[in-house]
PDB file of N, H, CA, C and O in Angstrom:
ATOM      1  N   MET A   1      60.359-189.131 -89.140  1.00  0.00           N
ATOM      2  CA  MET A   1      59.395-189.234 -89.638  1.00  0.00           C
ATOM      3  C   MET A   1      58.641-187.218 -88.940  1.00  0.00           C
ATOM      4  O   MET A   1      57.533-186.737 -89.176  1.00  0.00           O
ATOM      5  N   GLU A   2      59.450-186.781 -88.368  1.00  0.00           N
ATOM      6  H   GLU A   2      60.350-187.172 -88.177  1.00  0.00           H
ATOM      7  CA  GLU A   2      58.924-185.392 -88.237  1.00  0.00           C
ATOM      8  C   GLU A   2      58.220-184.981 -89.533  1.00  0.00           C
ATOM      9  O   GLU A   2      57.106-184.573 -89.861  1.00  0.00           O
ATOM     10  N   TYR A   3      59.723-185.366 -90.286  1.00  0.00           N
ATOM     11  H   TYR A   3      60.627-185.699 -90.020  1.00  0.00           H
ATOM     12  CA  TYR A   3      60.332-184.104 -90.803  1.00  0.00           C
ATOM     13  C   TYR A   3      59.290-184.384 -92.182  1.00  0.00           C
ATOM     14  O   TYR A   3      58.575-183.429 -92.486  1.00  0.00           O
ATOM     15  N   LEU A   4      59.191-185.469 -92.907  1.00  0.00           N
ATOM     16  H   LEU A   4      59.772-186.244 -92.661  1.00  0.00           H
ATOM     17  CA  LEU A   4      58.437-185.683 -93.986  1.00  0.00           C
ATOM     18  C   LEU A   4      57.104-185.147 -93.348  1.00  0.00           C
ATOM     19  O   LEU A   4      56.451-184.606 -94.240  1.00  0.00           O
ATOM     20  N   LEU A   5      56.433-185.094 -92.096  1.00  0.00           N
ATOM     21  H   LEU A   5      56.964-185.534 -91.371  1.00  0.00           H
ATOM     22  CA  LEU A   5      55.026-184.751 -91.910  1.00  0.00           C
ATOM     23  C   LEU A   5      55.453-182.927 -92.055  1.00  0.00           C
ATOM     24  O   LEU A   5      54.610-182.216 -92.602  1.00  0.00           O
ATOM     25  N   GLN A   6      56.700-182.307 -91.567  1.00  0.00           N
ATOM     26  H   GLN A   6      57.384-182.884 -91.123  1.00  0.00           H
ATOM     27  CA  GLN A   6      56.273-180.725 -91.506  1.00  0.00           C
ATOM     28  C   GLN A   6      56.458-181.388 -93.397  1.00  0.00           C
ATOM     29  O   GLN A   6      55.400-181.277 -94.016  1.00  0.00           O
ATOM     30  N   LEU A   7      57.746-182.056 -94.297  1.00  0.00           N
ATOM     31  H   LEU A   7      58.606-182.146 -93.794  1.00  0.00           H
ATOM     32  CA  LEU A   7      57.102-181.272 -96.317  1.00  0.00           C
ATOM     33  C   LEU A   7      56.506-181.772 -96.632  1.00  0.00           C
ATOM     34  O   LEU A   7      56.837-181.733 -97.817  1.00  0.00           O
ATOM     35  N   LYS A   8      54.818-183.016 -96.563  1.00  0.00           N
ATOM     36  H   LYS A   8      54.548-183.047 -95.600  1.00  0.00           H
ATOM     37  CA  LYS A   8      53.633-183.256 -96.305  1.00  0.00           C
ATOM     38  C   LYS A   8      52.886-181.614 -96.727  1.00  0.00           C
ATOM     39  O   LYS A   8      52.280-181.167 -97.701  1.00  0.00           O
ATOM     40  N   ALA A   9      53.438-180.951 -95.078  1.00  0.00           N
ATOM     41  H   ALA A   9      53.930-181.314 -94.286  1.00  0.00           H
ATOM     42  CA  ALA A   9      52.250-180.168 -94.754  1.00  0.00           C
ATOM     43  C   ALA A   9      52.551-178.520 -95.710  1.00  0.00           C
ATOM     44  O   ALA A   9      51.760-177.661 -96.100  1.00  0.00           O
ATOM     45  N   PHE A  10      54.518-178.681 -95.844  1.00  0.00           N
ATOM     46  H   PHE A  10      55.161-179.379 -95.527  1.00  0.00           H
ATOM     47  CA  PHE A  10      54.543-177.628 -96.619  1.00  0.00           C
ATOM     48  C   PHE A  10      54.211-177.269 -97.983  1.00  0.00           C
ATOM     49  O   PHE A  10      53.885-176.178 -98.453  1.00  0.00           O
ATOM     50  N   THR A  11      54.360-178.419 -98.531  1.00  0.00           N
ATOM     51  H   THR A  11      54.624-179.305 -98.149  1.00  0.00           H
ATOM     52  CA  THR A  11      53.763-179.276 -99.993  1.00  0.00           C
ATOM     53  C   THR A  11      52.457-178.204-100.618  1.00  0.00           C
ATOM     54  O   THR A  11      52.274-177.220-101.334  1.00  0.00           O
ATOM     55  N   THR A  12      51.617-179.388 -99.609  1.00  0.00           N
ATOM     56  H   THR A  12      51.766-180.188 -99.027  1.00  0.00           H
ATOM     57  CA  THR A  12      49.986-178.933 -99.613  1.00  0.00           C
ATOM     58  C   THR A  12      50.058-177.071 -99.836  1.00  0.00           C
ATOM     59  O   THR A  12      49.836-176.309-100.776  1.00  0.00           O
ATOM     60  N   TYR A  13      50.487-176.919 -98.422  1.00  0.00           N
ATOM     61  H   TYR A  13      50.667-177.538 -97.658  1.00  0.00           H
ATOM     62  CA  TYR A  13      50.064-175.113 -98.810  1.00  0.00           C
ATOM     63  C   TYR A  13      50.910-174.002 -99.625  1.00  0.00           C
ATOM     64  O   TYR A  13      51.001-172.779 -99.510  1.00  0.00           O
ATOM     65  N   HIS A  14      51.570-175.082-100.617  1.00  0.00           N
ATOM     66  H   HIS A  14      51.496-176.075-100.710  1.00  0.00           H
ATOM     67  CA  HIS A  14      52.359-174.073-101.638  1.00  0.00           C
ATOM     68  C   HIS A  14      51.245-174.321-102.815  1.00  0.00           C
ATOM     69  O   HIS A  14      50.796-173.623-103.724  1.00  0.00           O
ATOM     70  N   ARG A  15      51.007-175.725-102.329  1.00  0.00           N
ATOM     71  H   ARG A  15      51.372-176.292-101.590  1.00  0.00           H
ATOM     72  CA  ARG A  15      49.979-176.183-103.680  1.00  0.00           C
ATOM     73  C   ARG A  15      48.749-174.887-103.905  1.00  0.00           C
ATOM     74  O   ARG A  15      48.506-174.163-104.870  1.00  0.00           O
ATOM     75  N   GLY A  16      48.033-175.017-102.299  1.00  0.00           N
ATOM     76  H   GLY A  16      48.230-175.605-101.515  1.00  0.00           H
ATOM     77  CA  GLY A  16      47.149-174.279-102.278  1.00  0.00           C
ATOM     78  C   GLY A  16      47.287-172.653-102.780  1.00  0.00           C
ATOM     79  O   GLY A  16      46.447-171.904-103.278  1.00  0.00           O
ATOM     80  N   GLN A  17      48.593-172.461-102.459  1.00  0.00           N
ATOM     81  H   GLN A  17      49.275-173.069-102.054  1.00  0.00           H
ATOM     82  CA  GLN A  17      48.733-170.339-102.283  1.00  0.00           C
ATOM     83  C   GLN A  17      49.441-170.720-104.344  1.00  0.00           C
ATOM     84  O   GLN A  17      49.586-169.612-104.860  1.00  0.00           O
ATOM     85  N   PHE A  18      49.627-171.279-104.850  1.00  0.00           N
ATOM     86  H   PHE A  18      49.509-172.179-104.431  1.00  0.00           H
ATOM     87  CA  PHE A  18      49.448-171.820-106.291  1.00  0.00           C
ATOM     88  C   PHE A  18      48.237-171.502-107.277  1.00  0.00           C
ATOM     89  O   PHE A  18      47.944-170.674-108.139  1.00  0.00           O
ATOM     90  N   THR A  19      47.645-172.744-106.598  1.00  0.00           N
ATOM     91  H   THR A  19      47.883-173.416-105.897  1.00  0.00           H
ATOM     92  CA  THR A  19      46.262-172.793-106.871  1.00  0.00           C
ATOM     93  C   THR A  19      45.225-171.770-107.061  1.00  0.00           C
ATOM     94  O   THR A  19      44.395-171.533-107.940  1.00  0.00           O
ATOM     95  N   SER A  20      45.809-170.846-105.080  1.00  0.00           N
ATOM     96  H   SER A  20      46.483-171.038-104.367  1.00  0.00           H
ATOM     97  CA  SER A  20      44.635-169.697-105.517  1.00  0.00           C
ATOM     98  C   SER A  20      44.994-168.270-106.658  1.00  0.00           C
ATOM     99  O   SER A  20      44.233-167.342-106.936  1.00  0.00           O
ATOM    100  N   ILE A  21      46.640-168.554-107.234  1.00  0.00           N
ATOM    101  H   ILE A  21      47.258-169.307-107.008  1.00  0.00           H
ATOM    102  CA  ILE A  21      47.302-167.252-107.312  1.00  0.00           C
ATOM    103  C   ILE A  21      46.573-167.546-109.178  1.00  0.00           C
ATOM    104  O   ILE A  21      46.412-166.632-109.986  1.00  0.00           O
ATOM    105  N   ILE A  22      46.296-168.846-109.411  1.00  0.00           N
ATOM    106  H   ILE A  22      46.428-169.589-108.755  1.00  0.00           H
ATOM    107  CA  ILE A  22      46.104-168.927-110.749  1.00  0.00           C
ATOM    108  C   ILE A  22      44.558-168.772-110.859  1.00  0.00           C
ATOM    109  O   ILE A  22      43.987-167.977-111.606  1.00  0.00           O
ATOM    110  N   GLU A  23      43.902-169.745-109.910  1.00  0.00           N
ATOM    111  H   GLU A  23      44.366-170.390-109.303  1.00  0.00           H
ATOM    112  CA  GLU A  23      42.194-169.191-110.211  1.00  0.00           C
ATOM    113  C   GLU A  23      42.280-167.318-110.388  1.00  0.00           C
ATOM    114  O   GLU A  23      41.935-166.741-111.420  1.00  0.00           O
ATOM    115  N   GLU A  24      42.727-166.726-109.344  1.00  0.00           N
ATOM    116  H   GLU A  24      43.007-167.195-108.506  1.00  0.00           H
ATOM    117  CA  GLU A  24      42.971-165.424-109.396  1.00  0.00           C
ATOM    118  C   GLU A  24      43.195-164.440-110.645  1.00  0.00           C
ATOM    119  O   GLU A  24      42.514-163.462-110.952  1.00  0.00           O
ATOM    120  N   ARG A  25      44.577-165.072-111.418  1.00  0.00           N
ATOM    121  H   ARG A  25      45.130-165.867-111.168  1.00  0.00           H
ATOM    122  CA  ARG A  25      44.412-164.440-113.224  1.00  0.00           C
ATOM    123  C   ARG A  25      43.446-164.956-113.670  1.00  0.00           C
ATOM    124  O   ARG A  25      42.642-164.180-114.185  1.00  0.00           O
ATOM    125  N   ASN A  26      43.149-166.224-113.674  1.00  0.00           N
ATOM    126  H   ASN A  26      43.802-166.855-113.255  1.00  0.00           H
ATOM    127  CA  ASN A  26      41.898-167.165-114.634  1.00  0.00           C
ATOM    128  C   ASN A  26      41.095-166.085-114.651  1.00  0.00           C
ATOM    129  O   ASN A  26      41.015-165.580-115.771  1.00  0.00           O
ATOM    130  N   LEU A  27      40.356-165.453-113.652  1.00  0.00           N
ATOM    131  H   LEU A  27      40.421-165.863-112.743  1.00  0.00           H
ATOM    132  CA  LEU A  27      38.640-164.501-113.163  1.00  0.00           C
ATOM    133  C   LEU A  27      39.324-163.507-113.292  1.00  0.00           C
ATOM    134  O   LEU A  27      38.566-162.655-112.828  1.00  0.00           O
ATOM    135  N   ASP A  28      40.979-162.550-113.843  1.00  0.00           N
ATOM    136  H   ASP A  28      41.595-163.242-114.220  1.00  0.00           H
ATOM    137  CA  ASP A  28      40.713-161.521-114.904  1.00  0.00           C
ATOM    138  C   ASP A  28      40.847-161.412-115.360  1.00  0.00           C
ATOM    139  O   ASP A  28      40.789-160.252-115.766  1.00  0.00           O
ATOM    140  N   ILE A  29      41.470-162.907-116.487  1.00  0.00           N
ATOM    141  H   ILE A  29      41.517-163.850-116.157  1.00  0.00           H
ATOM    142  CA  ILE A  29      41.204-162.614-118.264  1.00  0.00           C
ATOM    143  C   ILE A  29      39.946-163.317-118.284  1.00  0.00           C
ATOM    144  O   ILE A  29      39.573-163.336-119.457  1.00  0.00           O
ATOM    145  N   LEU A  30      39.151-163.878-117.571  1.00  0.00           N
ATOM    146  H   LEU A  30      39.454-163.862-116.619  1.00  0.00           H
ATOM    147  CA  LEU A  30      37.944-163.450-117.412  1.00  0.00           C
ATOM    148  C   LEU A  30      36.776-162.562-117.440  1.00  0.00           C
ATOM    149  O   LEU A  30      35.601-162.614-117.802  1.00  0.00           O
ATOM    150  N   SER A  31      37.536-161.778-116.942  1.00  0.00           N
ATOM    151  H   SER A  31      38.491-161.735-116.648  1.00  0.00           H
ATOM    152  CA  SER A  31      36.417-161.149-116.601  1.00  0.00           C
ATOM    153  C   SER A  31      36.514-159.150-117.499  1.00  0.00           C
ATOM    154  O   SER A  31      35.652-158.280-117.623  1.00  0.00           O
ATOM    155  N   SER A  32      38.189-159.218-117.963  1.00  0.00           N
ATOM    156  H   SER A  32      38.889-159.925-117.862  1.00  0.00           H
ATOM    157  CA  SER A  32      38.835-158.039-119.103  1.00  0.00           C
ATOM    158  C   SER A  32      38.187-158.562-120.452  1.00  0.00           C
ATOM    159  O   SER A  32      37.777-158.014-121.474  1.00  0.00           O
ATOM    160  N   SER A  33      38.270-159.738-120.044  1.00  0.00           N
ATOM    161  H   SER A  33      38.604-160.183-119.213  1.00  0.00           H
ATOM    162  CA  SER A  33      37.585-160.398-122.456  1.00  0.00           C
ATOM    163  C   SER A  33      36.275-159.763-122.073  1.00  0.00           C
ATOM    164  O   SER A  33      35.348-159.724-122.883  1.00  0.00           O
TER     165      SER A  33
END
């Protein structure tokens, strides 16, 4: 059970990181055009 909770926290954290990276890249594309 502990392992599943850690795995869920891990994937949630990385999904947030991934989303923020995509948002930054989209802002760069929008501001450059």
